[in-house]
N, CA, C and O atoms as a Maestro MAE file, in Angstrom:
{
 s_m_m2io_version
 :::
 2.0.0
}

f_m_ct {
 s_m_title
 :::
 protein
 m_atom[340] {
  # First column is atom index #
  i_m_mmod_type
  r_m_x_coord
  r_m_y_coord
  r_m_z_coord
  i_m_residue_number
  s_m_chain_name
  s_m_pdb_residue_name
  s_m_pdb_atom_name
  i_m_atomic_number
  :::
  1 25 0.841 -1.187 0.000 1 A "UNK " " N  " 7
  2 3 0.000 0.000 0.000 1 A "UNK " " CA " 6
  3 2 0.885 1.249 0.000 1 A "UNK " " C  " 6
  4 15 2.062 1.183 0.355 1 A "UNK " " O  " 8
  5 25 0.320 2.366 -0.393 2 A "UNK " " N  " 7
  6 3 1.037 3.632 -0.317 2 A "UNK " " CA " 6
  7 2 1.300 3.978 1.145 2 A "UNK " " C  " 6
  8 15 0.530 3.597 2.027 2 A "UNK " " O  " 8
  9 25 2.397 4.706 1.401 3 A "UNK " " N  " 7
  10 3 2.692 5.147 2.765 3 A "UNK " " CA " 6
  11 2 2.716 6.670 2.792 3 A "UNK " " C  " 6
  12 15 3.131 7.318 1.831 3 A "UNK " " O  " 8
  13 25 2.264 7.226 3.906 4 A "UNK " " N  " 7
  14 3 2.215 8.671 4.055 4 A "UNK " " CA " 6
  15 2 3.598 9.265 4.261 4 A "UNK " " C  " 6
  16 15 4.439 8.698 4.959 4 A "UNK " " O  " 8
  17 25 3.813 10.397 3.652 5 A "UNK " " N  " 7
  18 3 4.965 11.246 3.942 5 A "UNK " " CA " 6
  19 2 4.419 12.361 4.808 5 A "UNK " " C  " 6
  20 15 3.483 13.057 4.414 5 A "UNK " " O  " 8
  21 25 5.000 12.535 5.989 6 A "UNK " " N  " 7
  22 3 4.468 13.493 6.963 6 A "UNK " " CA " 6
  23 2 5.383 14.695 7.126 6 A "UNK " " C  " 6
  24 15 6.561 14.650 6.771 6 A "UNK " " O  " 8
  25 25 4.825 15.769 7.666 7 A "UNK " " N  " 7
  26 3 5.592 17.006 7.842 7 A "UNK " " CA " 6
  27 2 6.572 16.926 9.006 7 A "UNK " " C  " 6
  28 15 7.453 17.778 9.125 7 A "UNK " " O  " 8
  29 25 6.437 15.933 9.856 8 A "UNK " " N  " 7
  30 3 7.336 15.731 10.993 8 A "UNK " " CA " 6
  31 2 7.409 14.260 11.341 8 A "UNK " " C  " 6
  32 15 6.670 13.447 10.785 8 A "UNK " " O  " 8
  33 25 8.305 13.909 12.270 9 A "UNK " " N  " 7
  34 3 8.522 12.496 12.616 9 A "UNK " " CA " 6
  35 2 7.510 11.952 13.625 9 A "UNK " " C  " 6
  36 15 7.842 11.741 14.792 9 A "UNK " " O  " 8
  37 25 6.279 11.726 13.174 10 A "UNK " " N  " 7
  38 3 5.256 11.175 14.054 10 A "UNK " " CA " 6
  39 2 3.900 11.186 13.376 10 A "UNK " " C  " 6
  40 15 3.678 11.931 12.421 10 A "UNK " " O  " 8
  41 25 2.992 10.354 13.874 11 A "UNK " " N  " 7
  42 3 1.651 10.273 13.295 11 A "UNK " " CA " 6
  43 2 0.839 11.539 13.517 11 A "UNK " " C  " 6
  44 15 -0.135 11.782 12.804 11 A "UNK " " O  " 8
  45 25 1.227 12.347 14.495 12 A "UNK " " N  " 7
  46 3 0.511 13.590 14.782 12 A "UNK " " CA " 6
  47 2 0.778 14.696 13.778 12 A "UNK " " C  " 6
  48 15 0.099 15.722 13.797 12 A "UNK " " O  " 8
  49 25 1.748 14.508 12.908 13 A "UNK " " N  " 7
  50 3 2.066 15.509 11.897 13 A "UNK " " CA " 6
  51 2 1.208 15.258 10.660 13 A "UNK " " C  " 6
  52 15 0.859 14.117 10.356 13 A "UNK " " O  " 8
  53 25 0.873 16.329 9.955 14 A "UNK " " N  " 7
  54 3 -0.003 16.195 8.793 14 A "UNK " " CA " 6
  55 2 0.696 15.487 7.639 14 A "UNK " " C  " 6
  56 15 1.917 15.552 7.500 14 A "UNK " " O  " 8
  57 25 -0.085 14.823 6.829 15 A "UNK " " N  " 7
  58 3 0.424 14.156 5.637 15 A "UNK " " CA " 6
  59 2 0.669 15.208 4.561 15 A "UNK " " C  " 6
  60 15 -0.185 16.058 4.308 15 A "UNK " " O  " 8
  61 25 1.849 15.144 3.927 16 A "UNK " " N  " 7
  62 3 2.172 16.095 2.862 16 A "UNK " " CA " 6
  63 2 2.319 15.386 1.513 16 A "UNK " " C  " 6
  64 15 2.656 16.010 0.507 16 A "UNK " " O  " 8
  65 25 2.063 14.087 1.506 17 A "UNK " " N  " 7
  66 3 2.171 13.317 0.273 17 A "UNK " " CA " 6
  67 2 2.161 11.835 0.573 17 A "UNK " " C  " 6
  68 15 1.900 11.410 1.698 17 A "UNK " " O  " 8
  69 25 2.450 11.060 -0.452 18 A "UNK " " N  " 7
  70 3 2.472 9.605 -0.289 18 A "UNK " " CA " 6
  71 2 3.552 9.014 -1.182 18 A "UNK " " C  " 6
  72 15 3.872 9.552 -2.242 18 A "UNK " " O  " 8
  73 25 4.100 7.905 -0.731 19 A "UNK " " N  " 7
  74 3 5.058 7.137 -1.513 19 A "UNK " " CA " 6
  75 2 4.352 5.866 -1.956 19 A "UNK " " C  " 6
  76 15 3.870 5.091 -1.130 19 A "UNK " " O  " 8
  77 25 4.297 5.660 -3.256 20 A "UNK " " N  " 7
  78 3 3.630 4.474 -3.790 20 A "UNK " " CA " 6
  79 2 4.481 3.229 -3.572 20 A "UNK " " C  " 6
  80 15 5.711 3.290 -3.600 20 A "UNK " " O  " 8
  81 25 3.825 2.120 -3.359 21 A "UNK " " N  " 7
  82 3 4.511 0.844 -3.153 21 A "UNK " " CA " 6
  83 2 5.416 0.546 -4.345 21 A "UNK " " C  " 6
  84 15 5.029 0.722 -5.501 21 A "UNK " " O  " 8
  85 25 6.636 0.090 -4.035 22 A "UNK " " N  " 7
  86 3 7.588 -0.277 -5.072 22 A "UNK " " CA " 6
  87 2 8.412 0.878 -5.606 22 A "UNK " " C  " 6
  88 15 9.297 0.662 -6.434 22 A "UNK " " O  " 8
  89 25 8.149 2.103 -5.156 23 A "UNK " " N  " 7
  90 3 8.890 3.274 -5.632 23 A "UNK " " CA " 6
  91 2 10.107 3.536 -4.758 23 A "UNK " " C  " 6
  92 15 10.151 3.114 -3.603 23 A "UNK " " O  " 8
  93 25 11.085 4.227 -5.308 24 A "UNK " " N  " 7
  94 3 12.294 4.619 -4.588 24 A "UNK " " CA " 6
  95 2 12.164 6.058 -4.131 24 A "UNK " " C  " 6
  96 15 11.474 6.865 -4.754 24 A "UNK " " O  " 8
  97 25 12.848 6.371 -3.016 25 A "UNK " " N  " 7
  98 3 12.855 7.744 -2.517 25 A "UNK " " CA " 6
  99 2 14.216 7.994 -1.860 25 A "UNK " " C  " 6
  100 15 14.833 7.068 -1.334 25 A "UNK " " O  " 8
  101 25 14.675 9.228 -1.892 26 A "UNK " " N  " 7
  102 3 15.956 9.574 -1.279 26 A "UNK " " CA " 6
  103 2 15.772 9.863 0.205 26 A "UNK " " C  " 6
  104 15 14.967 10.711 0.591 26 A "UNK " " O  " 8
  105 25 16.526 9.150 1.027 27 A "UNK " " N  " 7
  106 3 16.540 9.396 2.469 27 A "UNK " " CA " 6
  107 2 17.697 10.348 2.754 27 A "UNK " " C  " 6
  108 15 18.829 10.098 2.340 27 A "UNK " " O  " 8
  109 25 17.406 11.449 3.468 28 A "UNK " " N  " 7
  110 3 18.426 12.469 3.710 28 A "UNK " " CA " 6
  111 2 18.790 12.619 5.182 28 A "UNK " " C  " 6
  112 15 19.689 13.389 5.522 28 A "UNK " " O  " 8
  113 25 18.099 11.889 6.062 29 A "UNK " " N  " 7
  114 3 18.393 11.959 7.488 29 A "UNK " " CA " 6
  115 2 17.543 10.956 8.248 29 A "UNK " " C  " 6
  116 15 16.697 10.275 7.669 29 A "UNK " " O  " 8
  117 25 17.775 10.874 9.530 30 A "UNK " " N  " 7
  118 3 17.011 9.975 10.399 30 A "UNK " " CA " 6
  119 2 16.948 10.604 11.776 30 A "UNK " " C  " 6
  120 15 17.690 11.545 12.058 30 A "UNK " " O  " 8
  121 25 16.068 10.098 12.646 31 A "UNK " " N  " 7
  122 3 15.894 10.757 13.941 31 A "UNK " " CA " 6
  123 2 16.692 10.120 15.075 31 A "UNK " " C  " 6
  124 15 16.416 10.396 16.243 31 A "UNK " " O  " 8
  125 25 17.665 9.283 14.766 32 A "UNK " " N  " 7
  126 3 18.679 8.886 15.734 32 A "UNK " " CA " 6
  127 2 18.333 7.816 16.747 32 A "UNK " " C  " 6
  128 15 18.825 7.862 17.875 32 A "UNK " " O  " 8
  129 25 17.505 6.857 16.384 33 A "UNK " " N  " 7
  130 3 17.240 5.754 17.319 33 A "UNK " " CA " 6
  131 2 18.495 4.910 17.481 33 A "UNK " " C  " 6
  132 15 19.467 5.091 16.747 33 A "UNK " " O  " 8
  133 25 18.479 3.981 18.448 34 A "UNK " " N  " 7
  134 3 19.631 3.108 18.681 34 A "UNK " " CA " 6
  135 2 19.952 2.324 17.404 34 A "UNK " " C  " 6
  136 15 19.083 1.646 16.855 34 A "UNK " " O  " 8
  137 25 21.191 2.417 16.936 35 A "UNK " " N  " 7
  138 3 21.596 1.889 15.633 35 A "UNK " " CA " 6
  139 2 21.284 0.415 15.421 35 A "UNK " " C  " 6
  140 15 20.897 0.024 14.320 35 A "UNK " " O  " 8
  141 25 21.442 -0.407 16.446 36 A "UNK " " N  " 7
  142 3 21.251 -1.853 16.300 36 A "UNK " " CA " 6
  143 2 19.781 -2.260 16.338 36 A "UNK " " C  " 6
  144 15 19.462 -3.418 16.070 36 A "UNK " " O  " 8
  145 25 18.892 -1.346 16.661 37 A "UNK " " N  " 7
  146 3 17.481 -1.666 16.825 37 A "UNK " " CA " 6
  147 2 16.862 -2.080 15.490 37 A "UNK " " C  " 6
  148 15 17.094 -1.447 14.460 37 A "UNK " " O  " 8
  149 25 16.082 -3.137 15.526 38 A "UNK " " N  " 7
  150 3 15.389 -3.654 14.348 38 A "UNK " " CA " 6
  151 2 13.889 -3.398 14.499 38 A "UNK " " C  " 6
  152 15 13.404 -3.159 15.604 38 A "UNK " " O  " 8
  153 25 13.172 -3.449 13.407 39 A "UNK " " N  " 7
  154 3 11.717 -3.320 13.442 39 A "UNK " " CA " 6
  155 2 11.133 -4.567 14.091 39 A "UNK " " C  " 6
  156 15 11.599 -5.679 13.844 39 A "UNK " " O  " 8
  157 25 10.125 -4.380 14.913 40 A "UNK " " N  " 7
  158 3 9.476 -5.503 15.584 40 A "UNK " " CA " 6
  159 2 8.258 -5.949 14.778 40 A "UNK " " C  " 6
  160 15 7.961 -5.386 13.725 40 A "UNK " " O  " 8
  161 25 7.574 -6.940 15.270 41 A "UNK " " N  " 7
  162 3 6.352 -7.411 14.611 41 A "UNK " " CA " 6
  163 2 5.147 -6.550 14.978 41 A "UNK " " C  " 6
  164 15 4.060 -6.739 14.433 41 A "UNK " " O  " 8
  165 25 5.335 -5.605 15.898 42 A "UNK " " N  " 7
  166 3 4.256 -4.715 16.334 42 A "UNK " " CA " 6
  167 2 4.565 -3.306 15.820 42 A "UNK " " C  " 6
  168 15 5.362 -2.584 16.420 42 A "UNK " " O  " 8
  169 25 3.938 -2.925 14.718 43 A "UNK " " N  " 7
  170 3 4.220 -1.651 14.065 43 A "UNK " " CA " 6
  171 2 4.128 -0.464 15.028 43 A "UNK " " C  " 6
  172 15 4.985 0.418 15.003 43 A "UNK " " O  " 8
  173 25 3.110 -0.438 15.862 44 A "UNK " " N  " 7
  174 3 2.903 0.686 16.784 44 A "UNK " " CA " 6
  175 2 4.065 0.850 17.756 44 A "UNK " " C  " 6
  176 15 4.305 1.954 18.244 44 A "UNK " " O  " 8
  177 25 4.788 -0.225 18.046 45 A "UNK " " N  " 7
  178 3 5.922 -0.157 18.975 45 A "UNK " " CA " 6
  179 2 7.138 0.511 18.346 45 A "UNK " " C  " 6
  180 15 8.086 0.862 19.049 45 A "UNK " " O  " 8
  181 25 7.117 0.685 17.043 46 A "UNK " " N  " 7
  182 3 8.276 1.223 16.326 46 A "UNK " " CA " 6
  183 2 8.052 2.626 15.781 46 A "UNK " " C  " 6
  184 15 8.837 3.096 14.957 46 A "UNK " " O  " 8
  185 25 7.013 3.293 16.216 47 A "UNK " " N  " 7
  186 3 6.691 4.596 15.664 47 A "UNK " " CA " 6
  187 2 7.536 5.736 16.226 47 A "UNK " " C  " 6
  188 15 7.186 6.906 16.068 47 A "UNK " " O  " 8
  189 25 8.635 5.402 16.876 48 A "UNK " " N  " 7
  190 3 9.598 6.424 17.286 48 A "UNK " " CA " 6
  191 2 10.805 6.434 16.343 48 A "UNK " " C  " 6
  192 15 11.753 7.191 16.552 48 A "UNK " " O  " 8
  193 25 10.766 5.586 15.300 49 A "UNK " " N  " 7
  194 3 11.860 5.518 14.322 49 A "UNK " " CA " 6
  195 2 11.357 6.079 12.986 49 A "UNK " " C  " 6
  196 15 10.473 5.502 12.353 49 A "UNK " " O  " 8
  197 25 11.937 7.212 12.569 50 A "UNK " " N  " 7
  198 3 11.516 7.895 11.348 50 A "UNK " " CA " 6
  199 2 12.732 8.276 10.519 50 A "UNK " " C  " 6
  200 15 13.815 8.514 11.053 50 A "UNK " " O  " 8
  201 25 12.537 8.331 9.196 51 A "UNK " " N  " 7
  202 3 13.586 8.819 8.300 51 A "UNK " " CA " 6
  203 2 13.073 10.066 7.589 51 A "UNK " " C  " 6
  204 15 11.892 10.177 7.260 51 A "UNK " " O  " 8
  205 25 13.991 10.998 7.362 52 A "UNK " " N  " 7
  206 3 13.639 12.198 6.612 52 A "UNK " " CA " 6
  207 2 13.926 11.936 5.135 52 A "UNK " " C  " 6
  208 15 14.984 11.416 4.781 52 A "UNK " " O  " 8
  209 25 12.976 12.301 4.282 53 A "UNK " " N  " 7
  210 3 13.088 12.024 2.855 53 A "UNK " " CA " 6
  211 2 13.002 13.323 2.058 53 A "UNK " " C  " 6
  212 15 12.440 14.321 2.510 53 A "UNK " " O  " 8
  213 25 13.568 13.275 0.873 54 A "UNK " " N  " 7
  214 3 13.517 14.410 -0.054 54 A "UNK " " CA " 6
  215 2 12.506 14.093 -1.137 54 A "UNK " " C  " 6
  216 15 12.612 13.068 -1.810 54 A "UNK " " O  " 8
  217 25 11.531 14.962 -1.309 55 A "UNK " " N  " 7
  218 3 10.490 14.802 -2.328 55 A "UNK " " CA " 6
  219 2 10.487 16.084 -3.159 55 A "UNK " " C  " 6
  220 15 9.924 17.095 -2.739 55 A "UNK " " O  " 8
  221 25 11.105 16.047 -4.321 56 A "UNK " " N  " 7
  222 3 11.234 17.274 -5.114 56 A "UNK " " CA " 6
  223 2 12.049 18.291 -4.336 56 A "UNK " " C  " 6
  224 15 13.192 18.021 -3.968 56 A "UNK " " O  " 8
  225 25 11.473 19.457 -4.084 57 A "UNK " " N  " 7
  226 3 12.176 20.488 -3.311 57 A "UNK " " CA " 6
  227 2 11.732 20.519 -1.850 57 A "UNK " " C  " 6
  228 15 12.118 21.421 -1.107 57 A "UNK " " O  " 8
  229 25 10.916 19.533 -1.428 58 A "UNK " " N  " 7
  230 3 10.416 19.477 -0.047 58 A "UNK " " CA " 6
  231 2 11.000 18.293 0.689 58 A "UNK " " C  " 6
  232 15 11.392 17.296 0.083 58 A "UNK " " O  " 8
  233 25 11.051 18.414 1.999 59 A "UNK " " N  " 7
  234 3 11.458 17.297 2.850 59 A "UNK " " CA " 6
  235 2 10.283 16.882 3.718 59 A "UNK " " C  " 6
  236 15 9.472 17.710 4.135 59 A "UNK " " O  " 8
  237 25 10.206 15.581 3.981 60 A "UNK " " N  " 7
  238 3 9.160 15.039 4.829 60 A "UNK " " CA " 6
  239 2 9.695 13.832 5.572 60 A "UNK " " C  " 6
  240 15 10.888 13.534 5.507 60 A "UNK " " O  " 8
  241 25 8.818 13.138 6.276 61 A "UNK " " N  " 7
  242 3 9.207 12.021 7.128 61 A "UNK " " CA " 6
  243 2 8.354 10.793 6.828 61 A "UNK " " C  " 6
  244 15 7.157 10.902 6.562 61 A "UNK " " O  " 8
  245 25 8.994 9.614 6.876 62 A "UNK " " N  " 7
  246 3 8.296 8.335 6.720 62 A "UNK " " CA " 6
  247 2 8.733 7.418 7.856 62 A "UNK " " C  " 6
  248 15 9.904 7.393 8.233 62 A "UNK " " O  " 8
  249 25 7.777 6.666 8.398 63 A "UNK " " N  " 7
  250 3 8.096 5.696 9.449 63 A "UNK " " CA " 6
  251 2 9.109 4.690 8.904 63 A "UNK " " C  " 6
  252 15 8.914 4.146 7.817 63 A "UNK " " O  " 8
  253 25 10.168 4.444 9.634 64 A "UNK " " N  " 7
  254 3 11.271 3.605 9.185 64 A "UNK " " CA " 6
  255 2 10.815 2.195 8.819 64 A "UNK " " C  " 6
  256 15 11.302 1.620 7.846 64 A "UNK " " O  " 8
  257 25 9.882 1.634 9.592 65 A "UNK " " N  " 7
  258 3 9.546 0.222 9.435 65 A "UNK " " CA " 6
  259 2 8.588 -0.080 8.290 65 A "UNK " " C  " 6
  260 15 8.208 -1.235 8.103 65 A "UNK " " O  " 8
  261 25 8.189 0.926 7.522 66 A "UNK " " N  " 7
  262 3 7.390 0.654 6.322 66 A "UNK " " CA " 6
  263 2 8.265 0.658 5.079 66 A "UNK " " C  " 6
  264 15 7.762 0.490 3.968 66 A "UNK " " O  " 8
  265 25 9.567 0.847 5.250 67 A "UNK " " N  " 7
  266 3 10.490 0.938 4.123 67 A "UNK " " CA " 6
  267 2 11.484 -0.217 4.106 67 A "UNK " " C  " 6
  268 15 11.845 -0.762 5.149 67 A "UNK " " O  " 8
  269 25 11.913 -0.575 2.918 68 A "UNK " " N  " 7
  270 3 13.019 -1.507 2.734 68 A "UNK " " CA " 6
  271 2 14.229 -0.631 2.422 68 A "UNK " " C  " 6
  272 15 14.391 -0.163 1.295 68 A "UNK " " O  " 8
  273 25 15.066 -0.416 3.413 69 A "UNK " " N  " 7
  274 3 16.177 0.532 3.289 69 A "UNK " " CA " 6
  275 2 17.430 -0.191 2.818 69 A "UNK " " C  " 6
  276 15 17.829 -1.208 3.384 69 A "UNK " " O  " 8
  277 25 18.035 0.346 1.782 70 A "UNK " " N  " 7
  278 3 19.292 -0.180 1.245 70 A "UNK " " CA " 6
  279 2 20.394 0.786 1.634 70 A "UNK " " C  " 6
  280 15 20.306 1.975 1.329 70 A "UNK " " O  " 8
  281 25 21.428 0.299 2.301 71 A "UNK " " N  " 7
  282 3 22.516 1.164 2.724 71 A "UNK " " CA " 6
  283 2 22.441 1.450 4.208 71 A "UNK " " C  " 6
  284 15 21.575 0.928 4.911 71 A "UNK " " O  " 8
  285 25 23.347 2.274 4.677 72 A "UNK " " N  " 7
  286 3 23.467 2.563 6.104 72 A "UNK " " CA " 6
  287 2 22.911 3.942 6.436 72 A "UNK " " C  " 6
  288 15 23.351 4.949 5.881 72 A "UNK " " O  " 8
  289 25 21.947 3.978 7.338 73 A "UNK " " N  " 7
  290 3 21.402 5.260 7.777 73 A "UNK " " CA " 6
  291 2 22.392 6.038 8.632 73 A "UNK " " C  " 6
  292 15 22.335 7.266 8.686 73 A "UNK " " O  " 8
  293 25 23.298 5.331 9.300 74 A "UNK " " N  " 7
  294 3 24.219 6.005 10.213 74 A "UNK " " CA " 6
  295 2 25.207 6.906 9.483 74 A "UNK " " C  " 6
  296 15 25.893 7.706 10.119 74 A "UNK " " O  " 8
  297 25 25.293 6.789 8.154 75 A "UNK " " N  " 7
  298 3 26.126 7.701 7.374 75 A "UNK " " CA " 6
  299 2 25.425 9.037 7.131 75 A "UNK " " C  " 6
  300 15 26.045 9.997 6.672 75 A "UNK " " O  " 8
  301 25 24.131 9.092 7.442 76 A "UNK " " N  " 7
  302 3 23.328 10.302 7.233 76 A "UNK " " CA " 6
  303 2 23.230 11.105 8.520 76 A "UNK " " C  " 6
  304 15 23.427 10.555 9.603 76 A "UNK " " O  " 8
  305 25 22.926 12.410 8.423 77 A "UNK " " N  " 7
  306 3 22.796 13.212 9.635 77 A "UNK " " CA " 6
  307 2 21.566 12.844 10.454 77 A "UNK " " C  " 6
  308 15 20.543 12.430 9.910 77 A "UNK " " O  " 8
  309 25 21.682 13.001 11.777 78 A "UNK " " N  " 7
  310 3 20.537 12.880 12.674 78 A "UNK " " CA " 6
  311 2 19.805 14.224 12.615 78 A "UNK " " C  " 6
  312 15 20.427 15.281 12.729 78 A "UNK " " O  " 8
  313 25 18.480 14.176 12.435 79 A "UNK " " N  " 7
  314 3 17.666 15.370 12.284 79 A "UNK " " CA " 6
  315 2 16.639 15.415 13.407 79 A "UNK " " C  " 6
  316 15 15.980 14.413 13.684 79 A "UNK " " O  " 8
  317 25 16.498 16.576 14.059 80 A "UNK " " N  " 7
  318 3 15.520 16.725 15.135 80 A "UNK " " CA " 6
  319 2 14.132 16.984 14.556 80 A "UNK " " C  " 6
  320 15 13.982 17.175 13.349 80 A "UNK " " O  " 8
  321 25 13.120 16.990 15.422 81 A "UNK " " N  " 7
  322 3 11.742 17.277 15.016 81 A "UNK " " CA " 6
  323 2 11.632 18.619 14.311 81 A "UNK " " C  " 6
  324 15 10.821 18.788 13.400 81 A "UNK " " O  " 8
  325 25 12.457 19.579 14.738 82 A "UNK " " N  " 7
  326 3 12.377 20.925 14.167 82 A "UNK " " CA " 6
  327 2 13.206 21.068 12.892 82 A "UNK " " C  " 6
  328 15 13.236 22.137 12.283 82 A "UNK " " O  " 8
  329 25 13.871 19.998 12.495 83 A "UNK " " N  " 7
  330 3 14.643 20.022 11.251 83 A "UNK " " CA " 6
  331 2 16.105 20.350 11.420 83 A "UNK " " C  " 6
  332 15 16.839 20.443 10.436 83 A "UNK " " O  " 8
  333 25 16.549 20.529 12.674 84 A "UNK " " N  " 7
  334 3 17.966 20.817 12.911 84 A "UNK " " CA " 6
  335 2 18.785 19.567 12.670 84 A "UNK " " C  " 6
  336 15 18.394 18.468 13.065 84 A "UNK " " O  " 8
  337 25 19.934 19.741 12.013 85 A "UNK " " N  " 7
  338 3 20.831 18.637 11.701 85 A "UNK " " CA " 6
  339 2 22.003 18.635 12.648 85 A "UNK " " C  " 6
  340 15 22.877 17.775 12.546 85 A "UNK " " O  " 8
  :::
 }
 m_bond[339] {
  # First column is bond index #
  i_m_from
  i_m_to
  i_m_order
  :::
  1 1 2 1
  2 2 3 1
  3 3 4 2
  4 3 5 1
  5 5 6 1
  6 6 7 1
  7 7 8 2
  8 7 9 1
  9 9 10 1
  10 10 11 1
  11 11 12 2
  12 11 13 1
  13 13 14 1
  14 14 15 1
  15 15 16 2
  16 15 17 1
  17 17 18 1
  18 18 19 1
  19 19 20 2
  20 19 21 1
  21 21 22 1
  22 22 23 1
  23 23 24 2
  24 23 25 1
  25 25 26 1
  26 26 27 1
  27 27 28 2
  28 27 29 1
  29 29 30 1
  30 30 31 1
  31 31 32 2
  32 31 33 1
  33 33 34 1
  34 34 35 1
  35 35 36 2
  36 35 37 1
  37 37 38 1
  38 38 39 1
  39 39 40 2
  40 39 41 1
  41 41 42 1
  42 42 43 1
  43 43 44 2
  44 43 45 1
  45 45 46 1
  46 46 47 1
  47 47 48 2
  48 47 49 1
  49 49 50 1
  50 50 51 1
  51 51 52 2
  52 51 53 1
  53 53 54 1
  54 54 55 1
  55 55 56 2
  56 55 57 1
  57 57 58 1
  58 58 59 1
  59 59 60 2
  60 59 61 1
  61 61 62 1
  62 62 63 1
  63 63 64 2
  64 63 65 1
  65 65 66 1
  66 66 67 1
  67 67 68 2
  68 67 69 1
  69 69 70 1
  70 70 71 1
  71 71 72 2
  72 71 73 1
  73 73 74 1
  74 74 75 1
  75 75 76 2
  76 75 77 1
  77 77 78 1
  78 78 79 1
  79 79 80 2
  80 79 81 1
  81 81 82 1
  82 82 83 1
  83 83 84 2
  84 83 85 1
  85 85 86 1
  86 86 87 1
  87 87 88 2
  88 87 89 1
  89 89 90 1
  90 90 91 1
  91 91 92 2
  92 91 93 1
  93 93 94 1
  94 94 95 1
  95 95 96 2
  96 95 97 1
  97 97 98 1
  98 98 99 1
  99 99 100 2
  100 99 101 1
  101 101 102 1
  102 102 103 1
  103 103 104 2
  104 103 105 1
  105 105 106 1
  106 106 107 1
  107 107 108 2
  108 107 109 1
  109 109 110 1
  110 110 111 1
  111 111 112 2
  112 111 113 1
  113 113 114 1
  114 114 115 1
  115 115 116 2
  116 115 117 1
  117 117 118 1
  118 118 119 1
  119 119 120 2
  120 119 121 1
  121 121 122 1
  122 122 123 1
  123 123 124 2
  124 123 125 1
  125 125 126 1
  126 126 127 1
  127 127 128 2
  128 127 129 1
  129 129 130 1
  130 130 131 1
  131 131 132 2
  132 131 133 1
  133 133 134 1
  134 134 135 1
  135 135 136 2
  136 135 137 1
  137 137 138 1
  138 138 139 1
  139 139 140 2
  140 139 141 1
  141 141 142 1
  142 142 143 1
  143 143 144 2
  144 143 145 1
  145 145 146 1
  146 146 147 1
  147 147 148 2
  148 147 149 1
  149 149 150 1
  150 150 151 1
  151 151 152 2
  152 151 153 1
  153 153 154 1
  154 154 155 1
  155 155 156 2
  156 155 157 1
  157 157 158 1
  158 158 159 1
  159 159 160 2
  160 159 161 1
  161 161 162 1
  162 162 163 1
  163 163 164 2
  164 163 165 1
  165 165 166 1
  166 166 167 1
  167 167 168 2
  168 167 169 1
  169 169 170 1
  170 170 171 1
  171 171 172 2
  172 171 173 1
  173 173 174 1
  174 174 175 1
  175 175 176 2
  176 175 177 1
  177 177 178 1
  178 178 179 1
  179 179 180 2
  180 179 181 1
  181 181 182 1
  182 182 183 1
  183 183 184 2
  184 183 185 1
  185 185 186 1
  186 186 187 1
  187 187 188 2
  188 187 189 1
  189 189 190 1
  190 190 191 1
  191 191 192 2
  192 191 193 1
  193 193 194 1
  194 194 195 1
  195 195 196 2
  196 195 197 1
  197 197 198 1
  198 198 199 1
  199 199 200 2
  200 199 201 1
  201 201 202 1
  202 202 203 1
  203 203 204 2
  204 203 205 1
  205 205 206 1
  206 206 207 1
  207 207 208 2
  208 207 209 1
  209 209 210 1
  210 210 211 1
  211 211 212 2
  212 211 213 1
  213 213 214 1
  214 214 215 1
  215 215 216 2
  216 215 217 1
  217 217 218 1
  218 218 219 1
  219 219 220 2
  220 219 221 1
  221 221 222 1
  222 222 223 1
  223 223 224 2
  224 223 225 1
  225 225 226 1
  226 226 227 1
  227 227 228 2
  228 227 229 1
  229 229 230 1
  230 230 231 1
  231 231 232 2
  232 231 233 1
  233 233 234 1
  234 234 235 1
  235 235 236 2
  236 235 237 1
  237 237 238 1
  238 238 239 1
  239 239 240 2
  240 239 241 1
  241 241 242 1
  242 242 243 1
  243 243 244 2
  244 243 245 1
  245 245 246 1
  246 246 247 1
  247 247 248 2
  248 247 249 1
  249 249 250 1
  250 250 251 1
  251 251 252 2
  252 251 253 1
  253 253 254 1
  254 254 255 1
  255 255 256 2
  256 255 257 1
  257 257 258 1
  258 258 259 1
  259 259 260 2
  260 259 261 1
  261 261 262 1
  262 262 263 1
  263 263 264 2
  264 263 265 1
  265 265 266 1
  266 266 267 1
  267 267 268 2
  268 267 269 1
  269 269 270 1
  270 270 271 1
  271 271 272 2
  272 271 273 1
  273 273 274 1
  274 274 275 1
  275 275 276 2
  276 275 277 1
  277 277 278 1
  278 278 279 1
  279 279 280 2
  280 279 281 1
  281 281 282 1
  282 282 283 1
  283 283 284 2
  284 283 285 1
  285 285 286 1
  286 286 287 1
  287 287 288 2
  288 287 289 1
  289 289 290 1
  290 290 291 1
  291 291 292 2
  292 291 293 1
  293 293 294 1
  294 294 295 1
  295 295 296 2
  296 295 297 1
  297 297 298 1
  298 298 299 1
  299 299 300 2
  300 299 301 1
  301 301 302 1
  302 302 303 1
  303 303 304 2
  304 303 305 1
  305 305 306 1
  306 306 307 1
  307 307 308 2
  308 307 309 1
  309 309 310 1
  310 310 311 1
  311 311 312 2
  312 311 313 1
  313 313 314 1
  314 314 315 1
  315 315 316 2
  316 315 317 1
  317 317 318 1
  318 318 319 1
  319 319 320 2
  320 319 321 1
  321 321 322 1
  322 322 323 1
  323 323 324 2
  324 323 325 1
  325 325 326 1
  326 326 327 1
  327 327 328 2
  328 327 329 1
  329 329 330 1
  330 330 331 1
  331 331 332 2
  332 331 333 1
  333 333 334 1
  334 334 335 1
  335 335 336 2
  336 335 337 1
  337 337 338 1
  338 338 339 1
  339 339 340 2
  :::
 }
}
């Protein structure tokens, strides 16, 4: 299914778009959860892990556990809720 791109790292932020299933997107940051942590079988338990994505000239956030991430997030900057890197 499509996944929401949100204006901030959490379900309380408004949706600013969607990523269609099977599509690629550029990840430009993450919110700094413990590096070794993996997604669990309970989606709601993992909603503190978000990645910042670039969509055209805008940036938004997607929940980490709805994505198949290729590469290392730890090479990217940690981004706060307010967008500070």
